[in-house]
N, CA, C and O atoms as a GROMACS GRO file, in nm:
protein
  508
    1MET      N    1   6.845   8.757   8.839
    1MET     CA    2   6.932   8.696   8.934
    1MET      C    3   7.054   8.770   8.894
    1MET      O    4   7.082   8.847   8.986
    2LEU      N    5   7.136   8.780   8.797
    2LEU     CA    6   7.310   8.835   8.756
    2LEU      C    7   7.239   8.967   8.819
    2LEU      O    8   7.271   8.997   8.934
    3ILE      N    9   7.159   9.036   8.758
    3ILE     CA   10   7.125   9.173   8.776
    3ILE      C   11   7.147   9.232   8.917
    3ILE      O   12   7.210   9.333   8.947
    4ASN      N   13   7.081   9.149   8.995
    4ASN     CA   14   7.032   9.153   9.148
    4ASN      C   15   7.200   9.156   9.200
    4ASN      O   16   7.220   9.235   9.292
    5ARG      N   17   7.328   9.074   9.148
    5ARG     CA   18   7.404   9.061   9.202
    5ARG      C   19   7.483   9.176   9.178
    5ARG      O   20   7.530   9.249   9.265
    6ARG      N   21   7.498   9.192   9.023
    6ARG     CA   22   7.560   9.297   9.014
    6ARG      C   23   7.551   9.418   9.091
    6ARG      O   24   7.651   9.466   9.143
    7SER      N   25   7.419   9.476   9.102
    7SER     CA   26   7.377   9.580   9.194
    7SER      C   27   7.384   9.612   9.333
    7SER      O   28   7.390   9.716   9.398
    8HIS      N   29   7.380   9.436   9.369
    8HIS     CA   30   7.445   9.442   9.540
    8HIS      C   31   7.603   9.494   9.506
    8HIS      O   32   7.636   9.608   9.541
    9LEU      N   33   7.701   9.405   9.438
    9LEU     CA   34   7.842   9.424   9.416
    9LEU      C   35   7.895   9.585   9.436
    9LEU      O   36   7.982   9.619   9.516
   10HIS      N   37   7.819   9.676   9.342
   10HIS     CA   38   7.752   9.832   9.318
   10HIS      C   39   7.789   9.854   9.440
   10HIS      O   40   7.901   9.882   9.485
   11GLN      N   41   7.668   9.838   9.503
   11GLN     CA   42   7.651   9.899   9.654
   11GLN      C   43   7.745   9.908   9.719
   11GLN      O   44   7.798  10.016   9.745
   12LEU      N   45   7.799   9.767   9.772
   12LEU     CA   46   7.906   9.753   9.827
   12LEU      C   47   8.047   9.833   9.797
   12LEU      O   48   8.116   9.902   9.872
   13GLU      N   49   8.061   9.805   9.692
   13GLU     CA   50   8.164   9.935   9.630
   13GLU      C   51   8.091  10.051   9.679
   13GLU      O   52   8.099  10.068   9.801
   14ALA      N   53   8.026  10.130   9.619
   14ALA     CA   54   8.022  10.279   9.692
   14ALA      C   55   8.027  10.270   9.789
   14ALA      O   56   8.118  10.343   9.829
   15GLU      N   57   7.961  10.196   9.902
   15GLU     CA   58   7.961  10.196  10.045
   15GLU      C   59   8.105  10.195  10.107
   15GLU      O   60   8.103  10.249  10.218
   16ALA      N   61   8.254  10.142  10.064
   16ALA     CA   62   8.380  10.105  10.065
   16ALA      C   63   8.430  10.210  10.036
   16ALA      O   64   8.524  10.252  10.104
   17ILE      N   65   8.370  10.295   9.905
   17ILE     CA   66   8.441  10.466   9.855
   17ILE      C   67   8.366  10.534   9.953
   17ILE      O   68   8.437  10.616  10.011
   18PHE      N   69   8.253  10.531   9.993
   18PHE     CA   70   8.209  10.641  10.106
   18PHE      C   71   8.313  10.641  10.220
   18PHE      O   72   8.373  10.737  10.266
   19VAL      N   73   8.321  10.489  10.261
   19VAL     CA   74   8.414  10.495  10.391
   19VAL      C   75   8.536  10.553  10.380
   19VAL      O   76   8.580  10.654  10.434
   20MET      N   77   8.594  10.465  10.292
   20MET     CA   78   8.729  10.552  10.268
   20MET      C   79   8.754  10.709  10.257
   20MET      O   80   8.853  10.771  10.296
   21ARG      N   81   8.640  10.758  10.194
   21ARG     CA   82   8.656  10.926  10.183
   21ARG      C   83   8.635  11.017  10.313
   21ARG      O   84   8.682  11.128  10.337
   22GLU      N   85   8.544  10.929  10.396
   22GLU     CA   86   8.490  11.007  10.509
   22GLU      C   87   8.637  10.991  10.602
   22GLU      O   88   8.700  11.081  10.657
   23VAL      N   89   8.671  10.825  10.597
   23VAL     CA   90   8.804  10.813  10.668
   23VAL      C   91   8.935  10.951  10.629
   23VAL      O   92   8.982  11.030  10.711
   24ALA      N   93   8.967  10.941  10.488
   24ALA     CA   94   9.020  11.034  10.466
   24ALA      C   95   8.995  11.209  10.496
   24ALA      O   96   9.081  11.293  10.468
   25ALA      N   97   8.899  11.233  10.540
   25ALA     CA   98   8.819  11.363  10.540
   25ALA      C   99   8.828  11.357  10.668
   25ALA      O  100   8.792  11.470  10.702
   26GLN      N  101   8.859  11.282  10.791
   26GLN     CA  102   8.802  11.286  10.912
   26GLN      C  103   8.887  11.303  11.026
   26GLN      O  104   8.879  11.369  11.130
   27PHE      N  105   9.011  11.191  10.952
   27PHE     CA  106   9.143  11.178  11.028
   27PHE      C  107   9.273  11.252  10.996
   27PHE      O  108   9.283  11.323  10.896
   28ASP      N  109   9.350  11.237  11.064
   28ASP     CA  110   9.448  11.342  11.033
   28ASP      C  111   9.541  11.235  10.944
   28ASP      O  112   9.556  11.248  10.822
   29ARG      N  113   9.605  11.119  11.028
   29ARG     CA  114   9.717  11.029  10.950
   29ARG      C  115   9.644  10.849  10.900
   29ARG      O  116   9.697  10.741  10.927
   30PRO      N  117   9.546  10.866  10.841
   30PRO     CA  118   9.505  10.744  10.775
   30PRO      C  119   9.608  10.655  10.742
   30PRO      O  120   9.719  10.708  10.738
   31VAL      N  121   9.603  10.559  10.723
   31VAL     CA  122   9.687  10.433  10.669
   31VAL      C  123   9.624  10.316  10.635
   31VAL      O  124   9.573  10.242  10.720
   32LEU      N  125   9.625  10.289  10.500
   32LEU     CA  126   9.564  10.124  10.473
   32LEU      C  127   9.659  10.019  10.464
   32LEU      O  128   9.754  10.030  10.386
   33LEU      N  129   9.639   9.883  10.560
   33LEU     CA  130   9.736   9.818  10.560
   33LEU      C  131   9.738   9.730  10.453
   33LEU      O  132   9.635   9.665  10.440
   34PHE      N  133   9.856   9.702  10.344
   34PHE     CA  134   9.857   9.611  10.258
   34PHE      C  135   9.946   9.489  10.270
   34PHE      O  136  10.067   9.508  10.284
   35SER      N  137   9.905   9.382  10.266
   35SER     CA  138   9.941   9.284  10.304
   35SER      C  139  10.040   9.211  10.152
   35SER      O  140  10.159   9.178  10.146
   36GLY      N  141   9.955   9.207  10.068
   36GLY     CA  142   9.947   9.184   9.904
   36GLY      C  143   9.878   9.078   9.840
   36GLY      O  144   9.878   9.032   9.726
   37GLY      N  145   9.802   9.045   9.976
   37GLY     CA  146   9.703   8.918   9.945
   37GLY      C  147   9.576   8.990   9.877
   37GLY      O  148   9.565   9.113   9.887
   38LYS      N  149   9.497   8.928   9.821
   38LYS     CA  150   9.410   8.943   9.777
   38LYS      C  151   9.297   9.019   9.813
   38LYS      O  152   9.226   9.062   9.723
   39ASP      N  153   9.262   9.048   9.964
   39ASP     CA  154   9.184   9.169  10.049
   39ASP      C  155   9.241   9.290  10.016
   39ASP      O  156   9.171   9.379   9.969
   40SER      N  157   9.361   9.305  10.035
   40SER     CA  158   9.436   9.413  10.031
   40SER      C  159   9.453   9.486   9.895
   40SER      O  160   9.453   9.608   9.883
   41ILE      N  161   9.468   9.391   9.790
   41ILE     CA  162   9.491   9.426   9.660
   41ILE      C  163   9.329   9.500   9.646
   41ILE      O  164   9.324   9.615   9.604
   42CYS      N  165   9.252   9.456   9.667
   42CYS     CA  166   9.109   9.487   9.631
   42CYS      C  167   9.110   9.617   9.720
   42CYS      O  168   9.065   9.714   9.659
   43MET      N  169   9.143   9.640   9.833
   43MET     CA  170   9.119   9.770   9.886
   43MET      C  171   9.200   9.884   9.811
   43MET      O  172   9.161  10.001   9.801
   44GLY      N  173   9.339   9.824   9.753
   44GLY     CA  174   9.390   9.964   9.664
   44GLY      C  175   9.331   9.991   9.570
   44GLY      O  176   9.320  10.112   9.552
   45HIS      N  177   9.270   9.908   9.474
   45HIS     CA  178   9.196   9.929   9.362
   45HIS      C  179   9.059  10.024   9.375
   45HIS      O  180   9.007  10.093   9.287
   46LEU      N  181   9.022  10.006   9.504
   46LEU     CA  182   8.904  10.074   9.566
   46LEU      C  183   8.979  10.249   9.603
   46LEU      O  184   8.948  10.358   9.556
   47ALA      N  185   9.059  10.220   9.680
   47ALA     CA  186   9.107  10.342   9.729
   47ALA      C  187   9.149  10.456   9.592
   47ALA      O  188   9.131  10.576   9.578
   48ARG      N  189   9.202  10.369   9.518
   48ARG     CA  190   9.209  10.450   9.313
   48ARG      C  191   9.104  10.502   9.279
   48ARG      O  192   9.095  10.601   9.207
   49LYS      N  193   9.009  10.435   9.331
   49LYS     CA  194   8.849  10.468   9.248
   49LYS      C  195   8.805  10.583   9.330
   49LYS      O  196   8.747  10.678   9.277
   50ALA      N  197   8.832  10.580   9.466
   50ALA     CA  198   8.762  10.620   9.574
   50ALA      C  199   8.853  10.801   9.550
   50ALA      O  200   8.802  10.903   9.596
   51PHE      N  201   8.952  10.801   9.491
   51PHE     CA  202   8.982  10.923   9.492
   51PHE      C  203   9.068  10.974   9.369
   51PHE      O  204   9.132  11.079   9.364
   52PHE      N  205   9.058  10.892   9.284
   52PHE     CA  206   9.078  10.910   9.112
   52PHE      C  207   9.017  11.078   9.065
   52PHE      O  208   8.903  11.109   9.097
   53PRO      N  209   9.088  11.157   9.005
   53PRO     CA  210   9.215  11.156   8.939
   53PRO      C  211   9.332  11.117   9.030
   53PRO      O  212   9.433  11.047   9.021
   54ALA      N  213   9.266  11.202   9.134
   54ALA     CA  214   9.383  11.221   9.289
   54ALA      C  215   9.497  11.147   9.287
   54ALA      O  216   9.492  11.057   9.202
   55ARG      N  217   9.603  11.151   9.354
   55ARG     CA  218   9.668  10.982   9.452
   55ARG      C  219   9.527  10.946   9.536
   55ARG      O  220   9.406  10.965   9.525
   56ILE      N  221   9.629  10.875   9.635
   56ILE     CA  222   9.548  10.796   9.731
   56ILE      C  223   9.608  10.895   9.827
   56ILE      O  224   9.729  10.906   9.807
   57PRO      N  225   9.566  10.966   9.920
   57PRO     CA  226   9.603  11.095  10.010
   57PRO      C  227   9.624  11.008  10.168
   57PRO      O  228   9.582  11.044  10.277
   58PHE      N  229   9.714  10.866  10.129
   58PHE     CA  230   9.731  10.817  10.231
   58PHE      C  231   9.784  10.697  10.225
   58PHE      O  232   9.737  10.603  10.161
   59PRO      N  233   9.951  10.697  10.335
   59PRO     CA  234  10.005  10.577  10.270
   59PRO      C  235   9.939  10.416  10.278
   59PRO      O  236   9.834  10.382  10.334
   60LEU      N  237  10.034  10.334  10.206
   60LEU     CA  238   9.994  10.176  10.243
   60LEU      C  239  10.078  10.133  10.311
   60LEU      O  240  10.193  10.155  10.274
   61LEU      N  241  10.057  10.050  10.446
   61LEU     CA  242  10.160  10.016  10.506
   61LEU      C  243  10.173   9.856  10.491
   61LEU      O  244  10.073   9.785  10.503
   62HIS      N  245  10.257   9.820  10.474
   62HIS     CA  246  10.316   9.694  10.465
   62HIS      C  247  10.384   9.688  10.586
   62HIS      O  248  10.440   9.788  10.629
   63ILE      N  249  10.387   9.531  10.674
   63ILE     CA  250  10.432   9.451  10.764
   63ILE      C  251  10.489   9.338  10.713
   63ILE      O  252  10.424   9.234  10.706
   64ASP      N  253  10.654   9.348  10.658
   64ASP     CA  254  10.701   9.222  10.600
   64ASP      C  255  10.744   9.141  10.694
   64ASP      O  256  10.820   9.190  10.778
   65THR      N  257  10.706   8.988  10.705
   65THR     CA  258  10.728   8.920  10.796
   65THR      C  259  10.857   8.849  10.731
   65THR      O  260  10.872   8.734  10.770
   66GLY      N  261  10.939   8.890  10.652
   66GLY     CA  262  11.029   8.833  10.592
   66GLY      C  263  10.996   8.695  10.501
   66GLY      O  264  11.056   8.690  10.393
   67HIS      N  265  10.942   8.628  10.521
   67HIS     CA  266  10.868   8.479  10.461
   67HIS      C  267  10.771   8.474  10.346
   67HIS      O  268  10.672   8.400  10.339
   68ASN      N  269  10.823   8.588  10.232
   68ASN     CA  270  10.764   8.583  10.131
   68ASN      C  271  10.854   8.573  10.039
   68ASN      O  272  10.972   8.607  10.045
   69PHE      N  273  10.769   8.500   9.910
   69PHE     CA  274  10.810   8.497   9.797
   69PHE      C  275  10.895   8.617   9.722
   69PHE      O  276  10.829   8.721   9.718
   70PRO      N  277  11.041   8.627   9.655
   70PRO     CA  278  11.077   8.752   9.587
   70PRO      C  279  10.979   8.786   9.491
   70PRO      O  280  10.968   8.905   9.461
   71GLU      N  281  10.895   8.687   9.430
   71GLU     CA  282  10.747   8.765   9.335
   71GLU      C  283  10.677   8.812   9.412
   71GLU      O  284  10.620   8.914   9.375
   72THR      N  285  10.656   8.771   9.520
   72THR     CA  286  10.548   8.871   9.582
   72THR      C  287  10.583   9.002   9.642
   72THR      O  288  10.488   9.073   9.676
   73ILE      N  289  10.736   9.057   9.666
   73ILE     CA  290  10.747   9.171   9.671
   73ILE      C  291  10.801   9.183   9.548
   73ILE      O  292  10.885   9.268   9.575
   74GLU      N  293  10.817   9.159   9.420
   74GLU     CA  294  10.825   9.226   9.310
   74GLU      C  295  10.691   9.265   9.268
   74GLU      O  296  10.693   9.345   9.175
   75PHE      N  297  10.604   9.240   9.299
   75PHE     CA  298  10.431   9.209   9.282
   75PHE      C  299  10.360   9.332   9.359
   75PHE      O  300  10.274   9.410   9.318
   76ARG      N  301  10.408   9.324   9.453
   76ARG     CA  302  10.355   9.426   9.580
   76ARG      C  303  10.425   9.602   9.510
   76ARG      O  304  10.336   9.684   9.485
   77ASP      N  305  10.575   9.648   9.484
   77ASP     CA  306  10.606   9.706   9.440
   77ASP      C  307  10.584   9.740   9.312
   77ASP      O  308  10.662   9.828   9.273
   78ARG      N  309  10.526   9.712   9.251
   78ARG     CA  310  10.478   9.683   9.094
   78ARG      C  311  10.318   9.753   9.124
   78ARG      O  312  10.282   9.848   9.055
   79PHE      N  313  10.241   9.704   9.218
   79PHE     CA  314  10.095   9.775   9.215
   79PHE      C  315  10.139   9.883   9.266
   79PHE      O  316  10.114   9.988   9.207
   80ILE      N  317  10.212   9.885   9.384
   80ILE     CA  318  10.198  10.003   9.434
   80ILE      C  319  10.238  10.102   9.346
   80ILE      O  320  10.171  10.198   9.306
   81GLU      N  321  10.380  10.065   9.312
   81GLU     CA  322  10.394  10.210   9.152
   81GLU      C  323  10.268  10.216   9.059
   81GLU      O  324  10.233  10.327   9.017
   82GLU      N  325  10.202  10.107   9.025
   82GLU     CA  326  10.052  10.182   8.959
   82GLU      C  327   9.935  10.216   9.022
   82GLU      O  328   9.823  10.221   8.970
   83LEU      N  329   9.959  10.234   9.113
   83LEU     CA  330   9.825  10.283   9.176
   83LEU      C  331   9.883  10.425   9.224
   83LEU      O  332   9.811  10.515   9.266
   84GLY      N  333  10.008  10.433   9.213
   84GLY     CA  334  10.093  10.568   9.224
   84GLY      C  335  10.070  10.590   9.398
   84GLY      O  336  10.041  10.705   9.430
   85ALA      N  337  10.080  10.503   9.491
   85ALA     CA  338  10.061  10.534   9.625
   85ALA      C  339  10.186  10.486   9.668
   85ALA      O  340  10.249  10.386   9.635
   86ASN      N  341  10.218  10.616   9.784
   86ASN     CA  342  10.320  10.603   9.877
   86ASN      C  343  10.313  10.433   9.944
   86ASN      O  344  10.202  10.381   9.949
   87LEU      N  345  10.433  10.354   9.994
   87LEU     CA  346  10.419  10.243  10.085
   87LEU      C  347  10.525  10.256  10.210
   87LEU      O  348  10.645  10.231  10.200
   88ILE      N  349  10.478  10.286  10.292
   88ILE     CA  350  10.570  10.233  10.411
   88ILE      C  351  10.588  10.066  10.423
   88ILE      O  352  10.503   9.979  10.404
   89VAL      N  353  10.716  10.054  10.457
   89VAL     CA  354  10.720   9.892  10.506
   89VAL      C  355  10.822   9.877  10.610
   89VAL      O  356  10.936   9.921  10.615
   90ARG      N  357  10.714   9.762  10.744
   90ARG     CA  358  10.837   9.786  10.799
   90ARG      C  359  10.829   9.644  10.811
   90ARG      O  360  10.729   9.574  10.801
   91TYR      N  361  11.014   9.591  10.846
   91TYR     CA  362  11.010   9.425  10.914
   91TYR      C  363  11.004   9.388  11.027
   91TYR      O  364  11.043   9.446  11.128
   92VAL      N  365  10.934   9.248  11.008
   92VAL     CA  366  10.968   9.156  11.138
   92VAL      C  367  11.080   9.153  11.186
   92VAL      O  368  11.103   9.188  11.302
   93GLN      N  369  11.168   9.112  11.107
   93GLN     CA  370  11.293   9.129  11.110
   93GLN      C  371  11.384   9.219  11.207
   93GLN      O  372  11.461   9.194  11.300
   94ASP      N  373  11.349   9.310  11.159
   94ASP     CA  374  11.393   9.416  11.269
   94ASP      C  375  11.319   9.432  11.440
   94ASP      O  376  11.378   9.474  11.539
   95SER      N  377  11.224   9.400  11.437
   95SER     CA  378  11.177   9.350  11.607
   95SER      C  379  11.222   9.235  11.701
   95SER      O  380  11.237   9.212  11.821
   96ILE      N  381  11.234   9.182  11.587
   96ILE     CA  382  11.338   9.053  11.618
   96ILE      C  383  11.502   9.117  11.631
   96ILE      O  384  11.533   9.147  11.746
   97ASP      N  385  11.557   9.130  11.575
   97ASP     CA  386  11.716   9.178  11.593
   97ASP      C  387  11.694   9.289  11.711
   97ASP      O  388  11.775   9.286  11.804
   98GLN      N  389  11.590   9.385  11.713
   98GLN     CA  390  11.566   9.469  11.833
   98GLN      C  391  11.475   9.386  11.974
   98GLN      O  392  11.417   9.447  12.064
   99GLY      N  393  11.485   9.219  11.959
   99GLY     CA  394  11.481   9.204  12.053
   99GLY      C  395  11.331   9.251  12.160
   99GLY      O  396  11.319   9.265  12.281
  100ARG      N  397  11.241   9.263  12.053
  100ARG     CA  398  11.068   9.292  12.099
  100ARG      C  399  11.032   9.174  12.121
  100ARG      O  400  10.980   9.127  12.222
  101VAL      N  401  11.069   9.109  11.999
  101VAL     CA  402  10.985   8.992  11.978
  101VAL      C  403  11.062   8.883  11.976
  101VAL      O  404  11.172   8.937  11.986
  102VAL      N  405  11.088   8.740  11.970
  102VAL     CA  406  11.095   8.640  11.978
  102VAL      C  407  11.063   8.527  11.865
  102VAL      O  408  10.945   8.492  11.860
  103GLU      N  409  11.136   8.478  11.792
  103GLU     CA  410  11.105   8.430  11.702
  103GLU      C  411  11.081   8.258  11.745
  103GLU      O  412  11.138   8.211  11.844
  104GLU      N  413  10.988   8.172  11.653
  104GLU     CA  414  10.977   8.053  11.667
  104GLU      C  415  11.049   7.992  11.664
  104GLU      O  416  11.148   8.036  11.607
  105GLU      N  417  11.060   7.845  11.721
  105GLU     CA  418  11.154   7.772  11.665
  105GLU      C  419  11.082   7.611  11.591
  105GLU      O  420  11.032   7.615  11.703
  106GLY      N  421  11.068   7.574  11.571
  106GLY     CA  422  11.076   7.448  11.518
  106GLY      C  423  11.005   7.403  11.345
  106GLY      O  424  11.047   7.460  11.244
  107PRO      N  425  10.909   7.309  11.340
  107PRO     CA  426  10.880   7.248  11.180
  107PRO      C  427  10.732   7.378  11.159
  107PRO      O  428  10.701   7.414  11.045
  108PHE      N  429  10.680   7.414  11.246
  108PHE     CA  430  10.561   7.489  11.232
  108PHE      C  431  10.578   7.622  11.243
  108PHE      O  432  10.485   7.698  11.220
  109ALA      N  433  10.716   7.670  11.284
  109ALA     CA  434  10.708   7.801  11.305
  109ALA      C  435  10.674   7.889  11.186
  109ALA      O  436  10.685   7.872  11.064
  110SER      N  437  10.615   8.015  11.283
  110SER     CA  438  10.557   8.103  11.186
  110SER      C  439  10.575   8.253  11.234
  110SER      O  440  10.564   8.259  11.357
  111ARG      N  441  10.596   8.353  11.185
  111ARG     CA  442  10.582   8.492  11.193
  111ARG      C  443  10.516   8.573  11.190
  111ARG      O  444  10.550   8.688  11.217
  112ASN      N  445  10.353   8.526  11.142
  112ASN     CA  446  10.224   8.586  11.186
  112ASN      C  447  10.220   8.672  11.317
  112ASN      O  448  10.212   8.793  11.341
  113GLY      N  449  10.229   8.559  11.389
  113GLY     CA  450  10.202   8.643  11.531
  113GLY      C  451  10.259   8.762  11.610
  113GLY      O  452  10.230   8.830  11.709
  114LEU      N  453  10.355   8.753  11.518
  114LEU     CA  454  10.551   8.848  11.516
  114LEU      C  455  10.477   8.988  11.528
  114LEU      O  456  10.486   9.079  11.611
  115GLN      N  457  10.390   8.969  11.397
  115GLN     CA  458  10.350   9.103  11.323
  115GLN      C  459  10.311   9.249  11.390
  115GLN      O  460  10.321   9.365  11.351
  116THR      N  461  10.273   9.197  11.486
  116THR     CA  462  10.155   9.265  11.606
  116THR      C  463  10.235   9.374  11.632
  116THR      O  464  10.220   9.491  11.596
  117VAL      N  465  10.351   9.304  11.722
  117VAL     CA  466  10.420   9.412  11.798
  117VAL      C  467  10.517   9.506  11.673
  117VAL      O  468  10.553   9.622  11.693
  118THR      N  469  10.543   9.437  11.557
  118THR     CA  470  10.561   9.579  11.439
  118THR      C  471  10.475   9.652  11.386
  118THR      O  472  10.510   9.767  11.361
  119LEU      N  473  10.366   9.620  11.357
  119LEU     CA  474  10.239   9.714  11.335
  119LEU      C  475  10.233   9.812  11.474
  119LEU      O  476  10.201   9.930  11.457
  120LEU      N  477  10.254   9.779  11.569
  120LEU     CA  478  10.199   9.886  11.664
  120LEU      C  479  10.345   9.991  11.691
  120LEU      O  480  10.356  10.105  11.736
  121ASP      N  481  10.420   9.912  11.651
  121ASP     CA  482  10.546  10.042  11.663
  121ASP      C  483  10.538  10.130  11.518
  121ASP      O  484  10.569  10.248  11.504
  122ALA      N  485  10.497  10.053  11.433
  122ALA     CA  486  10.458  10.165  11.356
  122ALA      C  487  10.341  10.246  11.352
  122ALA      O  488  10.324  10.356  11.299
  123LEU      N  489  10.288  10.197  11.397
  123LEU     CA  490  10.141  10.316  11.418
  123LEU      C  491  10.183  10.401  11.459
  123LEU      O  492  10.160  10.506  11.399
  124LYS      N  493  10.299  10.408  11.628
  124LYS     CA  494  10.333  10.482  11.660
  124LYS      C  495  10.408  10.568  11.603
  124LYS      O  496  10.404  10.691  11.610
  125GLU      N  497  10.482  10.493  11.542
  125GLU     CA  498  10.612  10.635  11.469
  125GLU      C  499  10.509  10.681  11.377
  125GLU      O  500  10.476  10.770  11.455
  126PHE      N  501  10.439  10.696  11.291
  126PHE     CA  502  10.351  10.755  11.231
  126PHE      C  503  10.214  10.805  11.279
  126PHE      O  504  10.122  10.830  11.202
  127LYS      N  505  10.208  10.817  11.413
  127LYS     CA  506  10.090  10.847  11.489
  127LYS      C  507  10.074  11.007  11.472
  127LYS      O  508   9.980  11.066  11.526
   0.00000   0.00000   0.00000
């Protein structure tokens, strides 16, 4: 059972690496979204594996809500440095300050939904 699981994971890893290499080869300006969460950390490791020993040939993009613990940002920066990757950061606060989005109010207010405008602006900027 463990052998089957391991080979299944190896197959999934190989497929992910194949897709990353195809994207890098076929698109002019790909970007990997990076939140600093477990999924994007895993994708960062896969990207490093896909292109090692060369650098990851596309930047990672973080849309910062401004609601992260300082330790989270420190971890993000250290992780990106260890990857040897380029990081682009765009801030939801900038979208709020420019009047592009309106921040929610109240005890359950969240900036998660506001990230969309910031993300789309960043994608246009680096198109």
